[in-house]
N, C-alpha and C positions, 0 to 999 in steps of 0.2 A: 198348431191349431189355429192361431191367430192369422197366420198366412192363408190357411184354407178358407177361413171366414172372409178374408179380404178378397180372395179369388172368386168366391161365390157371389159376393156383393158386386164385384166388377162384372161378372158374367150376367147378372140380372140386369144391370144398367145397359150392357151391350145389346142384349136380346130385346129389351124394352125399347131401346132407341130404334131398332130395326122395325119393330111392330108399330110404333108411333108414326114412323115415317111412311109406312105402308098403309096403315088404317086410321091414322089420326088418334088423338087422345081419346076422344069419345068412343071410337070404334074398337078400342083395345081393352081387354079385360085383365084383371089380375090373374085369373086362371090361365089365360093364354101366356102371359109373361112367365108364370111359374112353370108351365109345360115346356116352353122354349128354353128356359134356363135350367131344366132338369132339377127343379126344386119343388118340394111339396107345397101345395097351396097354403097350408097352415104354417109351414116353415118360412115362407117368404115374408110373413109378417114379423118375423124375428129380425129382419133386415130393414124393412121399410113399413111405415105405418099405413101407407095407402098408395094407390096408383099416382095420385097427385104428388106425393112425397118423392116418388121415383122420377116423375116428370121434372119437378123443380131441380132435383140434383143433376139431371142430365143437362139442363139448360143454365145452370148456375154459371159456368165459365163464360158463355156468350153474353149473358146479362151483365156480368161483372165488367167485361171488356167493352160492351156498348156504353155503359155508364162512364167508364174511364175515358173513352174517346170523346163523348159529348161534353163531359165536364171539363176535360183538359183543353178542349178547343175553345172554351169560353172562360178560362181561368184568368187570374190576374196577370199572368205572363203574356196573355194575348191582348191585353189592353195597350195596343201600340199600332201606329199607322203602318208598321211593317206587314200587317196581315193583308194590306191592299197592294203592297209594292214588292215584297220580298219573294224572290224565286225559291229561297230555302224554306220559307213558311209553307208555300204551296206544295213543294216537294215532300215535306214532312206530312202534310195532310193526306196527300196521295198514298204515301207509304202506310199511314195509319189505317186507311180504308182498305188498302190491299191486304194488309195483315189480318184485319177483321174478317174479310170475306174468305181468304185462303185458309185460315185456321178454324173458322166456325161456319163453313158452308152448310153442313147438316143442321147445326144448332139454329142458325138463322132461319132456315127453311121451316123447321119445326115451330119455332117461336112465332113466325109471321103467318104461317098457313095451316098449322095443324093443332092449334091450342084450344080450339072450341071445346067448352065444357070443363076446362081446367081452371085453376086459380090464376093462370097467366093469360086467360082469354082476352082481357082488356089491357094487357101490358103495353101494347103500342099506344093506345089512347092515353094511358096514365103517364107514360114517359113523355109523350108529346106535350101534355099539359104542363108537366114539370119543366121541360126544356123551354117552353114559351116564356115562363117566368124567369128562368135563368138567363136566357138570351136578352130579355128586356132589361134585366139588371146589368148585364154585360154592356148593353148599349148606353145605359146611364153612366157607367164607369168611363166609357169612351167619351161621352159628352163632357163629363167632369174634367177629363184630361185634355180634351180637344174641343173647346166650346163652339168652334165653327161647324162641327158636324151636325147633320140633321138626323135625329133619332126618333122623330115623330112617325113611327111606323106602326101600323095597326096590329094588334095582337092576333087577329085572324090571319093576316098575311104571314106572321111568324109561324102560326099553327100550320099553314099550308106548306111553308118551306120545310118544316120538320117532317111533315107527312111525305113530302117529296123525297126526302132522304130515305125514309123507310121503303118507299116505292122503288127507289133506285137499288137499295140493298136486296129487296125481294126479287127484282129482275135479274140481278147478278147471280143470285144463288139458284134461281130457277133454271137458267140457261147455262149450258156448258160452254164457257168462254175461255179461250186460250189465254195464258198469262199475259202475253204481249198486248192482246186486244183488251183484256181486263184493265191493264195499266193505262192504255190509251183512253178508254171510256171514263175511268175515274179522274184522269187528268183533265179531260174535257169538262166533267161535272164540276170539279173544284175551280177551274179557271172561269167557267161560266158563272158560278155562284159568286166568286170574288169580284168579277166585273160588275155583276148586278148590284151587290151590296155597295160597292164603291160609287156607283151612279146614284143609288137611292140616298146615300148618306152624304153626298156632295164631298166625298173624301179627296 
């Protein structure tokens, strides 16, 4: 019985994801999700409290991995000049972005383009604001360890850089790109960003 309930729940999420991707959060109704999942409209509420509850559960994995990527890239372990010079650091960054895009192509597309009307509608702006503070703190830690670095970089510029990252991810999941080309583009993005920060910070 428990297994059956688990299967029904999974089926609801699968069909809802398809509907959200086709019609967006706002254009999808609980009635449609129930019909596509072969679950009665009243019964679907035994599994999820609301349409937004379903949407959040679908996007939970990509949100978790987005936070993990952004936070680990600015963690204490990253307070080192190696971020500007090490090929291994850049290679790891490329692999992290590759993994995010390949594992969460649909989730990223939903999150960035189909969330209007949901509780995740302003997720991009909220995470951008959080990351602006986190990166500013990261720069302060770098300055403390390497006093010669210039970290007098405007918060608005940091904001733009994070927005650029979201734009890049949006483009990658919108267009069907072969794995080899995907890796090449992300490598270019990471290399370009590294060189830019190195120049700005007089590293």
